[in-house]
C-alpha positions in Angstrom: 47.0 139.2 146.1 49.4 139.4 143.2 49.5 142.3 140.8 48.8 139.9 138.1 45.4 138.4 139.1 44.2 138.0 135.5 47.3 136.0 134.5 48.1 138.5 131.8 51.8 137.8 132.0 52.7 141.2 133.5 54.1 141.7 137.0 55.2 144.9 138.6 58.7 144.5 140.1 60.4 146.7 142.6 63.9 147.4 141.2 66.9 146.6 143.3 70.5 147.7 142.8 71.9 149.2 139.6 75.3 147.8 139.1 78.0 149.0 136.7 80.9 146.7 135.6 83.9 147.6 133.5 85.0 144.6 131.4 88.8 144.4 130.7 90.5 143.1 127.5 90.2 139.4 127.3 87.1 139.1 129.6 84.2 137.1 128.2 80.9 138.9 127.9 78.2 136.4 128.5 80.0 133.7 130.5 81.6 136.5 132.5 78.2 138.0 133.3 76.9 134.5 134.2 79.8 133.8 136.5 79.4 137.2 138.2 75.7 136.6 138.7 76.2 133.2 140.2 79.0 134.4 142.5 76.8 137.2 143.8 73.5 135.4 144.2 71.8 137.4 141.4 68.9 135.4 140.0 66.9 138.2 138.3 68.3 141.2 136.4 68.1 143.2 133.2 70.9 144.6 131.1 70.1 148.3 130.9 73.1 149.3 128.7 76.3 147.8 127.4 78.9 149.4 125.1 82.5 148.6 124.3 84.5 146.6 121.8 84.6 142.8 121.2 86.1 140.1 119.0 85.4 136.4 118.6 81.6 137.0 118.6 79.5 133.8 118.6 76.0 134.3 117.3 73.2 131.7 117.4 70.3 133.2 115.4 66.8 131.8 114.9 66.0 131.5 111.2 62.8 129.5 111.0 61.1 126.2 111.7 61.4 122.8 110.1 58.4 120.9 108.7 58.4 118.9 112.0 58.1 122.1 114.1 61.7 122.2 115.3 63.4 125.6 115.5 66.2 126.1 113.1 69.3 128.3 113.8 72.3 129.7 112.0 75.5 130.0 113.9 78.0 132.7 113.0 81.5 133.1 114.4 82.9 136.6 113.7 86.6 137.1 114.6 87.0 140.8 113.5 87.0 143.7 115.9 83.5 145.0 116.5 82.0 148.0 118.4 79.1 147.1 120.7 76.3 149.5 119.7 73.8 147.9 122.2 73.4 144.8 124.2 70.3 143.8 126.1 69.1 140.8 127.9 68.3 139.2 131.2 69.3 137.0 134.0 66.3 134.8 134.9 65.8 132.0 137.4 65.1 128.6 136.0 62.3 126.3 137.3 64.9 123.5 138.0 67.2 125.9 139.8 70.1 128.0 138.5 69.8 130.9 136.2 69.7 131.6 132.4 71.9 134.5 131.2 70.4 135.6 127.8 72.0 138.4 125.8 71.1 139.9 122.4 73.7 142.2 120.8 73.9 144.8 118.0 77.5 145.5 116.8 79.2 147.5 114.1 82.0 146.2 111.9 84.9 148.7 111.1 83.0 149.6 107.9 80.0 150.6 109.9 77.9 147.7 108.7 75.6 146.5 111.6 75.0 142.9 112.5 73.7 141.2 115.6 71.4 138.6 117.2 71.6 136.1 120.0 75.0 136.4 121.6 76.4 133.0 122.8 79.6 134.8 123.9 82.3 137.2 122.9 85.7 138.3 124.0 86.2 141.9 125.2 88.7 143.7 122.9 89.7 147.1 124.5 87.1 147.2 127.2 83.4 147.5 127.9 80.8 148.9 130.3 77.6 147.2 131.4 74.8 148.6 133.5 72.8 145.8 135.2 69.5 146.4 137.0 69.1 143.8 139.6 65.4 143.1 140.2 63.8 142.9 143.6 60.6 141.3 144.7 57.2 141.3 142.9 55.0 144.2 144.2 51.9 143.0 145.9 48.5 144.7 145.4 46.1 145.6 148.1 
């Protein structure tokens, strides 16, 4: 008996470990998280908090749909130093096996102007901290 008998799309999950990681200068944000998850058998997690500084930000933002229904994206490569205001995302298991590491980020330019979106990857500049909530099993109902 699953918590989600009406197939509403919501499941209750018992949280597992809360991990904290300090990124060092030169580390990669998304690919580094992906490598860490794979090396430690993490298949389901949520980014709770992430702050720090980055450079070489690669964004891949959704901007619409074409007439034939295909999603359209704009890519942006930003090489200036940026402050991470917030990053959130998930590590999720894939039906064919493996995981998908998906991160969205909000950053500030030195001027204070904010930008963000879907983070393909970025290079840590001075350092960064990420709190990662590893998820446990689905809670079963009576």
